[in-house]
N, C-alpha and C positions, 0 to 999 in steps of 0.2 A: 504494499499500499503505499508505502513510503518513495518507493520509486515510481509510482504513479504522480502521485501529489508535486514530486520535485520535478518531472516532466512537463505535467501541466503546468506549472508555475514558468519552466524555461518557456513554453510554446507562449505563455501568455506576454513574456516580458519580450519575446522574439515580436510579438505582433504590434507591441506598443501598450495593450491593454492591461488594466490593471490587476494585481492577484489578487484570488477570490480565496479566500479560507474556509468559508462556509458555502453548498449550495444556494444559489437564489430561487426565491419561488418563481413558479412557471405563471404567465400572464392567465386570467380569468379567461375560459372560453367564452367564446360568442356565441349567442346560441337564439339562432334566427329563423329557426325551423318553423317556427309558426306562418312566418311571414312565406316563407319560400313555399308552405303548402298550402297557403290561402284559407287557413281553418277561420279566422276572424271574418272573412265573407260572409256576405248575406248571400241568401239562393240568388238572387238577381244577380249580385257581382260574379257571383261563382258561372253561371251563364254567361257574363259580359266576359271574363278572363280565357273563360272554352269557346268562345267563338273569336275572340283576338286571337288565340294562338293558334286555331285551325285557321284562320283567314292570313294572316302574317307566318307564321313557321311553315303548317303544313300545304301553304298554298291553295287552301280549298276556298271554295265558295258557298257558302253558309247561308240560310234563309229560314227566319223564324218562323213559326207558323205554330197553329193549333192542332190538335189531333184530328178534328174532322178536316182539314183542312191539307191533311198531310200529302194524300196521293196528287193533287193539284199543284202543289209545291215542288212534288219532286216531278212531275211531270214538266212545269216550268223550267228547272234544273235542265233537265233533259234537252229541249226544245232550246235553249240558249245554248247549248253546248254543241249542237248542230245535230241533234236527232241519231245521232252514235249509237251502235249497241252499249247496253249497259251491261254490266254485271253486277245484281244484285246478292247481299248475303242471304243466306238461309235462316238470320234470325227470325224468328215466330213474330215480333213485334213487328216487322216490317207485314208481314201476311195479315196479322190481325187491324194492321192501321188500312191495309189496304192498299198499300205501295206497290209492293208486289206482283198483284194481278193488272195494275192500272198500268203499269211499267211493261210488263208482259204484253199488255194487249194493244198499246200506244206508241210506244217509244222503240 
């Protein structure tokens, strides 16, 4: 242990740093996990953050609508993209909303 202390003191002296006899306390960790995970946001702010991320990062085209108008909104998006073939997820919620059937029929 004496060799280690002597070595560290020699290195500190060579680097022009003060020699420490006792370990220094580590800085307190920064905890911003709540801000990173959006836990303090309201449901509307969560929705806005999701749409912003999808639009800016994923470059997705987003349209907010009610469940009853979801098939028409999906068809509008399909038409805006040039009526090209669409791959629809097998998610049962899309079928329940009528999106799958509407896109298969008209797009």
